[in-house]
C-alpha positions as CSV (number, residue, x, y, z in Angstrom):
1,M,-6.8,38.8,13.3
2,P,-9.7,36.8,11.7
3,E,-9.1,36.1,8.0
4,F,-11.7,36.2,5.2
5,K,-11.6,33.8,2.3
6,E,-13.8,33.6,-0.8
7,F,-14.6,30.4,-2.7
8,T,-17.2,29.0,-5.1
9,F,-18.9,25.6,-5.6
10,P,-21.3,24.2,-8.1
11,S,-25.0,24.8,-7.4
12,S,-27.5,21.9,-7.2
13,T,-29.1,23.4,-10.3
14,G,-26.3,22.1,-12.4
15,N,-26.1,25.4,-14.2
16,N,-24.9,27.9,-11.6
17,T,-21.8,28.6,-9.5
18,V,-22.4,29.6,-6.0
19,Y,-20.3,32.3,-4.3
20,A,-19.4,31.7,-0.7
21,R,-17.3,33.5,2.0
22,K,-15.9,32.4,5.3
23,C,-14.1,34.1,8.2
24,I,-11.5,32.0,10.0
25,P,-10.5,32.7,13.6
26,D,-6.9,32.6,14.9
27,G,-6.1,29.4,16.7
28,V,-8.2,26.3,17.0
29,P,-11.8,26.9,16.0
30,R,-14.6,26.0,18.4
31,G,-17.4,25.5,15.9
32,I,-18.9,26.6,12.6
33,V,-21.7,29.1,12.1
34,Q,-23.4,28.9,8.6
35,I,-25.4,32.0,7.7
36,A,-28.4,32.1,5.3
37,H,-29.1,35.7,4.2
38,G,-32.5,37.2,3.4
39,I,-34.2,38.2,0.1
40,S,-32.6,41.0,-1.9
41,E,-29.4,41.1,0.0
42,H,-26.1,39.1,0.2
43,I,-23.6,37.5,2.5
44,G,-21.3,40.5,2.4
45,R,-23.7,42.4,4.6
46,Y,-22.9,40.0,7.5
47,E,-19.2,40.9,7.6
48,E,-19.3,42.5,11.0
49,F,-21.2,39.5,12.5
50,M,-18.8,37.1,10.8
51,E,-15.8,38.9,12.3
52,F,-17.4,39.0,15.7
53,L,-18.0,35.2,15.6
54,A,-14.4,34.6,14.3
55,S,-13.0,36.8,17.0
56,N,-14.7,34.5,19.5
57,G,-13.4,31.3,18.0
58,F,-16.1,30.3,15.5
59,I,-15.6,29.9,11.7
60,A,-18.4,32.0,10.1
61,V,-19.5,31.0,6.6
62,G,-22.3,31.8,4.2
63,N,-23.2,31.8,0.5
64,D,-25.0,34.2,-1.8
65,H,-28.2,32.3,-2.7
66,L,-29.2,31.8,-6.3
67,G,-30.2,35.1,-7.8
68,H,-28.3,37.1,-5.2
69,G,-25.0,38.9,-4.8
70,K,-22.0,37.4,-6.5
71,T,-23.7,34.2,-7.3
72,V,-25.4,36.3,-10.1
73,T,-23.2,36.2,-13.2
74,D,-26.0,37.0,-15.7
75,P,-28.1,40.1,-15.0
76,A,-31.1,38.0,-16.1
77,D,-30.6,35.8,-13.0
78,K,-31.0,38.6,-10.5
79,G,-33.8,37.9,-8.0
80,F,-34.4,34.5,-9.6
81,F,-33.9,31.0,-8.2
82,S,-34.8,28.5,-10.9
83,E,-37.5,27.7,-13.4
84,K,-38.6,24.9,-11.1
85,D,-37.7,23.5,-7.7
86,G,-36.0,26.8,-6.8
87,W,-36.6,26.5,-3.1
88,T,-35.2,23.0,-3.1
89,H,-32.1,24.1,-5.0
90,A,-31.4,26.9,-2.6
91,V,-31.7,24.6,0.4
92,D,-29.5,21.9,-1.3
93,D,-26.9,24.6,-1.9
94,M,-26.9,25.3,1.8
95,D,-26.3,21.6,2.3
96,K,-23.5,21.5,-0.2
97,L,-21.8,24.3,1.8
98,H,-22.4,22.4,5.0
99,D,-20.7,19.3,3.6
100,I,-17.8,21.3,2.2
101,M,-17.2,22.9,5.6
102,C,-17.5,19.6,7.5
103,E,-15.0,18.0,5.2
104,E,-12.5,20.8,5.7
105,Y,-13.1,21.1,9.4
106,P,-14.4,17.7,10.6
107,G,-15.9,17.1,14.1
108,L,-16.8,20.7,14.9
109,P,-20.2,21.7,16.3
110,Y,-22.3,23.1,13.5
111,I,-24.7,26.0,14.0
112,N,-27.2,27.2,11.3
113,F,-28.2,30.9,11.4
114,G,-30.9,32.2,9.1
115,H,-32.3,35.7,8.7
116,S,-35.7,36.5,7.1
117,M,-36.0,34.5,3.9
118,G,-32.8,32.8,5.2
119,S,-34.8,31.8,8.3
120,F,-37.4,30.1,6.1
121,L,-34.7,28.3,4.2
122,T,-33.1,27.3,7.4
123,R,-36.4,26.0,8.8
124,T,-36.7,23.9,5.6
125,Y,-33.2,22.7,6.1
126,L,-34.0,21.6,9.7
127,I,-36.9,19.5,8.3
128,R,-35.0,18.0,5.4
129,Y,-31.7,17.5,7.1
130,P,-32.6,17.0,10.8
131,D,-29.4,15.3,11.9
132,K,-26.9,17.8,10.5
133,P,-27.2,21.0,12.6
134,D,-26.2,21.0,16.3
135,L,-27.9,24.3,17.0
136,A,-30.2,26.7,15.0
137,I,-30.8,30.4,15.3
138,L,-33.8,31.9,13.5
139,C,-33.7,35.7,13.1
140,G,-36.5,37.9,11.8
141,T,-38.8,35.0,11.0
142,G,-42.6,34.7,10.9
143,H,-45.4,32.1,10.8
144,Q,-48.2,33.1,8.5
145,A,-51.7,31.7,8.6
146,K,-52.1,28.7,6.3
147,A,-55.0,30.2,4.3
148,A,-52.9,33.4,3.6
149,V,-49.9,31.3,2.6
150,R,-52.0,29.1,0.2
151,A,-53.6,32.2,-1.3
152,G,-50.2,33.8,-1.8
153,L,-48.8,30.7,-3.4
154,A,-51.8,30.4,-5.8
155,F,-51.4,34.0,-6.8
156,A,-47.7,33.7,-7.4
157,S,-48.1,30.5,-9.3
158,A,-50.8,32.0,-11.5
159,T,-48.6,35.0,-12.2
160,V,-45.7,32.7,-13.2
161,N,-48.0,30.9,-15.6
162,V,-49.1,34.1,-17.3
163,Q,-45.9,36.2,-17.2
164,G,-43.1,33.6,-16.9
165,A,-40.9,32.9,-13.9
166,R,-38.3,35.6,-14.8
167,K,-40.7,38.5,-14.9
168,T,-40.1,41.1,-12.3
169,G,-42.8,40.9,-9.7
170,E,-43.9,44.5,-9.0
171,M,-47.4,43.6,-7.9
172,L,-46.2,40.7,-5.7
173,N,-43.6,42.9,-4.2
174,S,-46.2,45.5,-3.3
175,V,-48.4,42.9,-1.8
176,A,-45.6,41.3,0.2
177,F,-43.7,44.4,1.4
178,G,-46.0,47.4,0.6
179,S,-47.5,47.6,4.1
180,Y,-44.4,47.1,6.1
181,N,-43.8,50.9,6.8
182,K,-47.3,51.5,8.0
183,G,-46.6,51.0,11.7
184,Y,-43.9,53.7,12.0
185,D,-44.0,57.5,12.4
186,N,-42.0,59.9,10.3
187,V,-41.2,57.4,7.5
188,R,-38.3,58.6,5.5
189,T,-37.7,55.8,2.9
190,P,-39.4,52.7,1.5
191,Y,-37.0,50.6,3.6
192,D,-37.5,52.2,7.1
193,W,-38.9,48.9,8.2
194,I,-35.6,47.1,8.1
195,S,-33.9,49.1,10.9
196,S,-34.6,52.0,13.3
197,D,-31.0,53.2,12.5
198,P,-31.2,55.7,9.6
199,E,-27.6,55.1,8.7
200,A,-28.2,51.3,8.3
201,V,-31.2,52.0,6.1
202,D,-29.1,54.4,3.9
203,T,-26.3,51.9,3.6
204,Y,-28.8,49.2,2.5
205,I,-30.3,51.6,-0.1
206,A,-26.9,52.6,-1.5
207,D,-25.9,48.9,-1.9
208,P,-26.5,47.9,-5.6
209,D,-26.9,44.3,-4.5
210,C,-29.7,45.1,-2.0
211,G,-33.3,46.1,-2.6
212,G,-34.7,45.7,-6.0
213,I,-37.7,43.6,-6.9
214,A,-37.5,39.8,-7.1
215,T,-38.9,37.8,-9.9
216,V,-42.4,36.2,-9.8
217,G,-40.6,32.9,-9.8
218,L,-38.7,33.6,-6.6
219,F,-42.0,34.8,-4.9
220,R,-43.6,31.5,-6.0
221,D,-40.6,29.5,-4.7
222,M,-40.6,31.4,-1.4
223,M,-44.3,30.9,-0.8
224,S,-43.9,27.2,-1.6
225,G,-41.2,27.1,1.0
226,I,-43.3,28.9,3.6
227,D,-46.2,26.5,2.9
228,F,-43.8,23.6,3.5
229,I,-42.4,24.9,6.8
230,T,-45.8,25.7,8.2
231,E,-47.2,22.2,7.6
232,R,-47.6,20.5,11.0
233,D,-46.4,17.1,9.7
234,N,-43.2,18.7,8.3
235,I,-42.4,20.5,11.5
236,A,-42.7,17.2,13.3
237,K,-39.8,15.8,11.2
238,M,-37.2,18.1,12.9
239,N,-34.8,16.7,15.4
240,K,-36.6,17.0,18.7
241,E,-33.3,17.4,20.6
242,L,-32.1,20.3,18.5
243,P,-31.8,23.6,20.5
244,V,-33.4,26.4,18.6
245,L,-33.3,30.2,19.3
246,F,-35.9,32.6,17.9
247,I,-34.8,36.2,17.9
248,S,-36.7,39.2,16.4
249,G,-37.6,42.8,16.9
250,W,-40.9,43.7,18.6
251,A,-41.4,46.2,15.8
252,D,-40.6,43.8,12.9
253,P,-43.5,43.6,10.5
254,V,-42.2,40.3,9.0
255,G,-42.9,38.7,12.4
256,E,-46.1,40.7,12.8
257,N,-44.6,42.6,15.8
258,G,-43.8,39.4,17.6
259,K,-47.1,37.6,17.0
260,G,-45.8,35.5,14.1
261,V,-42.6,34.7,15.9
262,K,-44.6,33.5,18.9
263,R,-46.7,31.3,16.5
264,A,-43.6,29.8,15.1
265,Y,-42.2,29.2,18.6
266,K,-45.5,27.6,19.7
267,A,-45.6,25.4,16.5
268,F,-42.1,24.1,17.4
269,C,-43.0,23.4,21.0
270,E,-46.2,21.6,19.9
271,A,-44.1,19.4,17.5
272,G,-42.2,18.1,20.5
273,M,-39.1,20.3,20.2
274,K,-37.5,20.1,23.7
275,Y,-35.1,23.1,23.7
276,V,-36.8,26.1,22.1
277,H,-36.0,29.6,23.2
278,I,-37.3,33.0,22.1
279,K,-36.2,36.6,22.6
280,L,-37.9,39.7,21.3
281,Y,-36.1,43.1,21.4
282,P,-38.2,46.2,22.2
283,G,-38.1,48.9,19.5
284,D,-36.1,46.8,17.0
285,R,-37.3,46.3,13.5
286,H,-36.4,43.6,11.0
287,E,-32.6,43.4,10.7
288,L,-31.3,42.9,14.3
289,L,-27.7,42.7,13.1
290,H,-28.1,46.2,11.7
291,E,-30.0,47.7,14.6
292,K,-28.7,50.3,17.1
293,N,-28.3,47.6,19.7
294,K,-26.6,45.1,17.3
295,D,-23.7,44.6,19.8
296,E,-26.2,43.4,22.4
297,V,-27.8,41.1,19.9
298,M,-24.5,39.6,18.8
299,N,-23.4,39.0,22.4
300,D,-26.8,37.4,23.2
301,I,-26.3,35.0,20.2
302,L,-22.8,34.2,21.4
303,D,-23.9,33.6,25.0
304,W,-26.6,31.3,23.8
305,I,-24.3,29.3,21.6
306,N,-21.7,29.0,24.3
307,K,-24.2,27.8,26.9
308,K,-25.8,25.2,24.6
309,L,-22.4,23.8,23.4
310,D,-21.4,23.5,27.1
311,L,-24.5,21.3,27.6
312,Q,-23.6,18.9,24.7
């Protein structure tokens, strides 16, 4: 049976301790899959996916980002990255975890998987550390218009200047997520947009480490990260030989019902990325790993990884 282990490591902030979790397969591992979770959730929500990967020979690992899950030891830090350079610190923490895993398990293929905000962090990672991943999977991502990104960043930055970075961002939260339920019939909760499975939505709502409203500082940091990854010159810095898989639900508002995902795919192709693939799932919403067809999604991910590793 796969075995879970917990561990911690110092954050790049110099002030925080990052919580991490890994699932180790029986026998000789075939590779490592590092997971970057989304905003207002935590790595514990990926337990089923991690067990699935481990049962198929892959070490699965991930950390709770700054301000999330068990990395939070002070309630004042919930939903908060850092007073400055928060996005950089979150990405550098991912790199620290990468190096820890590579030191413990040298020579294994390394796959980065990012969901939602974690997909934006992973896309930043692919730009800043282009030679480290062997494969990348971007789940529930988007690609906003530059003008909208810049406007959002300016608004978030101005709010930080007035209210302070640790202020809870109710207005920013409403702007960012308030419209996400509009495309669905018979809306039951504020979080129906995350999954078409009511049970998955209820589990999310019942989790004390999910939901909630992030700080204005985190919104500023995330908008700065999205601005960075949508810059054409930055996209061009990625490893052109890196195979990348985009997966999303057709009914995912974060990806604008597929439109934003297709823009991201096109931007990668135009940057000269040679092996970019995309798959959109009809009827699925934001969290593919908590959808009714999650088994199909996980098997598609595994099949893609296996095929690409066989080519390398």
